[in-house]
N, C-alpha and C positions, 0 to 999 in steps of 0.2 A: 596219135593213139594207135594201139595194136588193133588190127581188124579182128572181128570174131572168127572163130574156127570156120574154115570153108566147109568142112564136113564134121558135124557133131560126133560122128562115130569114127574119129581119127585122132592121131597123135601128131603134134607138130613140133618141129625142131627149128628154132630161130637162131641164126648165126650172127652174133652181135660184134665180136672182134676176138682175135687171137685165140685164147682158150675159153672164151665166154660164149656159152650157148644157153638158150632157154628151151626147156622141154615142157610141153604143156598139153593138157586136155581141157575139157569144159570147166574143171574146178581147180586144178593145180597148175601153177606156173613155176617151175623150178629153174633157178638161175645158177650157172656155174661160173666161178673164177673171173669176176669182172675186172678188167683192165682196159679202160676206155680212153685214157689220155696220159700225157707225161711219160717219164722214163722209169727205169728200174735198174737194179744191180749197179748201184753207185753211178748212175747215168750211162751205164755201158750198153743198155738196150733201149731202142726206140720202137714204137708201134709202126708197122709197115703201112697200115691203113687207118684212116680216120672215118668213123661212122658217127655223124652228128645226131643220129636218132637213138644211139645206144642207151643213154641215160633215161630217155622217155620210155623206151621199151622195158628197161629194167625196173622202172618205177611202178610197174603194174604187176610185178612178180609176187607170188605168195611165199616162196621159199628160196633160200640161198644156201649153197654148199660150196665151200672153198676146199680144194683138194689138199693143199699143203702150203707151207709158209714162204715159198719163193716169191719174189716181188712181182713176177708176171702173173701170179695167181692170187696171192694175198697182197693186193696193191692198195696200200693204205690211203692215198689221196682219193682213189676211186671209191673205196669203201666208205670213207667219211662223207663224200658227196652223195652216195647212195643212201646212207643213213638219214641225211637231211631231207631227201625227197620221198623215202619209203621207210619211215621209222618202225613200222609194225611188221616188217618182213620177218618171217620165221627162219632163224639160223639153224641149220643142221650141222652141228659142231663135232668134228672128230675128237675122240677122247681116248688117248693112249697113255702108256706108262711113261714115254719120253716126252710127249707133247700134248697139250690140251688147247684145242681151238676155242673152247669155252671161255677161258680166261682172256685170250687174245681178243675175242669179239666183245667181251665185256669192257675191256680196256678202251676199245674204240667208241663205246657208248651204246651198242646194241643191247636190247633187253629181252627180246623174245627168242630165247636160245634153248634148243633141245639137244642134249648130248647124244651122239650115236656111237655105239660100241662097234668093235670090229666083228665082221662075219655073222652078225645077227640081223634078221629081217625086221624092219620097222615099217609099220603101216602109216601112210600119210593120208589115206582115205579108204573108202570101201573098195576102190579099184587099184590104188597105188600101194606098192611096197618097195623099199630100198634095202640094199645090203652094201656095206663098205668092206673092201678088201685092202688092207695095208700092204705096202711093199717097200723094200729097201729102208732107208732111214726115216724119211718123212712123207714119202709119196703115198698116194692112195688111189684106188679105182672105185667107181661107184656103179652098182648094178641097179637099174630101175626096171620094175615089172609092172605092166599095166594090162590087165585082162589077158595075161598069157604072153604079151609082147615084151621082149627083153631088149633093153638098150644098155650097153656097157660103155661107160666113160673111162677108157683106159688111161687117158691123160698123159702125164710124163713118166709113167711107170716104165722101167727099163729092166726087164727080167729075162733070164736065160730061157731058151726054148722049152726045156723040160719042165721048168717051173710053170710056164704058161699052160702046158698040156696038163699038168697036175691040177691047176686051178680050173681049167676048162671042165674037168669032171664034176666039180661042185657047181659051176655056173650053168652048164647045159648049153642048149642051142641059143645063139644070139641073133636077134633080128638086125640090130644096127650097132656097129662098133665105131666109137669115136677114138681116133688114134693120131698121135703126133707123127711128124714126118721129117723134121729138120734137125740138124745138130744144134745143140744148145750149150754154148760155152767155148772156152779156148780149146782149140785142137792141139793137143800136146804131141806134136810131131815136128821133126826137123830133118830135112827141109819139108815145107808144106807141100802136100800132094797137089796135083793139078785139080782145078775146080770140078771138072767133069768126073774125075775119079772119086772125089769126095761125095759128089751128088749121087753117083751110081751106088756107092756104099750105103747111103741113106735110103735109096729106093729098095735095095736088097733087104735091109733091116725091116722096113715098112712091110714089104711083101711077106717076110717070114712071120711077122706077128699076125698078119691077116690070115695066112695059111694055117697057123696054129689055132686061131679062134674060130675059123670057118663061119663068119657071119653071113647073113643074107645080103647085107649092104654094109659098106664102110665109108665113113665121112672123115677125111683128113682135116685136122685142126691143130690148135696149140702150137703153131709154128710160124706165125705171121709177125716176126720181129726182124730187126736188123741190128748189126753191131755198130756202135758209135765211136769206139776208141780207134784212133789212128794206128795203134799197135796191132790191131786185129782186123783192120778195115778190109783186107783182101779176102777174109772169110765170107763176106757178103756175096762174092761171086759164085759161091757154091750152094747158097740157100735156094731151095726149091719152091716153086709154086705148086699148088695142089693138082692142077691139070697135067703137070709133068709126071704124075704117078699113074697115068692112064693105062700103061701097059702092065701094071702089077697085078691087076685083078679086074675081072668083068663085073665085080660087085661094087666098084668104086663110084662114089657120088661126090665129085669135086665141088661141093657147095661153096659159094662165094659169100664173103662177109656182106650182110645186108640182104640175104636170101633166106627163105624158109623151106624146109622139106615137110611135106604133108604125107603121112603114112596112114593108109586106110587100114583100119582094124578088121574090116570085113574081107577084102580081097587081097590084102598084103601088098598092094601096089603103091608107088610113090609118085608125087608130083612136086615140082619146084616153082615157087613164086617169089617175086621181088618184094621186099618190104621196106627197103631204104633206097631212096633215089639218088642221094648225094654222097655215097661212099667214094672217097678219093685216096689215092696213094700219097702218103706223106713224103716230103723231101727228106733225103738222108742227110742229116746234119751231124757233124762231129761234136764230141764232148770236149770240154776244155781239160787239159791235164791237171791233176790235183797234186799240190806240193805242200810240204810242211818243213818246219825247221829241222835241220839235220840232227841237232843235239837231242831232240825229243825221241828219235827213233830207238836209240840204244836202251833206255829204261823200258820203253814199250816192248821191244823185242825180248829183253831179259825176263820181264814179267810173263809174257806169253809162253816162252820156252819152259819156264818153271811150271806153269799150269799144265802144259802138255806133258812134261815128264812125270809130274805127280799123278795125273789122270790115267796115264798108261804104265804106272808102276815102274818107272825108270827105263822102260824099253827105248824111248826116243834117244837116249844117250848114245846109242849105237849108230844113229844117223850120221851120214857124212855131212860136212858143212855145205850149206846152200849159199852160193854167191850171187848177189842181186846187184846189178849195175843200176845206179840211180841216175836217170837221164838228165834230171834237172840240176844235179850236184856234180855229175861227172866223177863220182866216187863209187866204191863197192861196199855194200853192207854184207857182211858175212855172218850168218846165223848158224848156230849149232847148239843142241841141248847139253853137250858135254863141255862147252867152254863159253866164256862171255862173248856176246856179240860185239863186233868191232867194225869200224868204218876205216877203209884204207884207200890209198890211191891205187889206181889200176886201170887198164884198158878194158873197154867193153868186151873184147874178144876173150878175156880171161874169166868172164862171169858165165853163169848158167842161164839166167834170164835177165831181161832189162825192163824197167818200168819207172814210174815216177814216185817220189818219196811219199806223196799223199796217199797213193794206193797201198803202199806197204803199211803205212800207219793204219788205214782202214782195215786191212787184212788182219793185222795182229791185235787190234784194239777193239773193234766193234763186233756186235752180235752178227752172226752169219758172215763174218769177215772173209772166210775162205770162199763162200758162195759168191760174194761180191767181186772178189778178185778173179776167181776161176770162171764163173758163168758170165760175169761182166766182160771177161776177156781183156783184162787191163794189163797185159804184159806180152812181151815177145820172147820166143825161145832163141837163145844165142848160139847154143851148141847142143848137138844131139846127145852127147855123153852125160849132159846134166839132166836129161828128162827123167831117168830112173830116180835120181836123187829128189828132184822136184815132186815126182809122183808120190813118194813116201810122205813128204810134208803135206801134200794136198790130201792124201787119204786120211792121215791123222787129224788134219784140220777139219775135214768134213765129218768125221766120226765125232769130233769134239763139238762141232756146231749142232749135230743131230742128237747130242746127248747119249752117244753110244760108246763112251769111253769104258775102260776096264772097270773103273770105279762105279759108274752108273749101271753097267750090265750086272755086276756082282750084286748091287743093291736090288736090282729088279728081280734077280733070281731068288731073292729072299722074301718076295711078296707075291701074293696071288695074282695081282694085276700085272706084275712084271712077267710072271711065268706065262700068262695069257699073251703078252706081247710077243714072246718067242713062238708060242704055239700057233698063233694066227699067221705067222710067217713060215710055217713049217716046210712048205714046198720049196720056198726060196732057200732057206737055211740048209736043207738037205742037199740041194743042188750045189750050193756054194761050197759046202764041205766036201762033197764028192769030187767036185772039180778043182778043189784046192785053190779056189779063187776067193779073195776077200770081198770083192765088189763086182757087180755085174757091169758089163760095158756093152756098147753096141756091137762089138766084134764077137761077143760070146753067145750070141743067139744060136 
């Protein structure tokens, strides 16, 4: 059981695992993004730590907010188990023009669901109010206010510096910032930089976000995973631990999984206590390569490329062919919207990327297929010259997954709800257009 509040006039933050934190006072216990066991991204990610008390602690929560649909936040097995032990938990469900968490949670069996609109304050109690700020395709940050204390869950949001500064004007002074600190996905570079250099880049990005928001305290989180695919195994060497961020800010609180932060509302001081005694580091275990019949790939690829071309009004036909070496078949799948996909004999060195046939099938056929392939890191880069070609396919695939195709955006501009979707992202859109960038990246802060 969770112990009662040490100080009734305090706010407590309990770190359960990865991106899952509980924020609570005497009446409200708000749970974020539970992922407590198993894998995600087509088995490409594993949890770095196991907290055996996580489900019990989550079972006592009054509210649940899931930031977005990625598997390390919207983890279906964990959510189903949570539903069984805490069926009355109140879901605070993001509701936007391109996605609705309401329908997704209903589909899992949750019944106590409250939609939350973007950038509107919602009262949870006489003391609590929350505001959701959407970002990029499906990401969201959540601002919690309790008796004048502000906690911002920045989560996986990845925004340009000027966008953050624009949002800061609306948010105001922040007491506690929750911020991710590790890379998340396949590093699209060839050759791969040294691990120390990659880690230094992550520290620099983390530092810039903290400097922009200027919180009183910052808690690093949402980065306690490891890569399971042998094709990206070396990226584990550059993943950081929160204590390695110590030089970025004197405001840093490197809270460990299984600990809680106690924030006094009277004197604004903090204390740390342990709540889970048996948190252990999980062994890093590789996933098994996924394969499928070679003849199935061609119709799957043809259908996907047709959808991509229609959704973006024929623009993809100008894409150069992407050559994928199938490691299990020792053949090359060449895809291009301007011609029929084909499988041919060829050496690995003549391809752009290499992977297994089953991952290609999942990429082209399943929901969030690009996310599974890209974030799950299920491929290796073969040659540097192919990265630009690959980037264009990844970009269009992510926009398709996030329902931000030309067709969808045109439809949204014809509805009030759709116009609000763009208005709520105004700081980001202006920055992207001024910078002539289609997407934000870690290097654009």
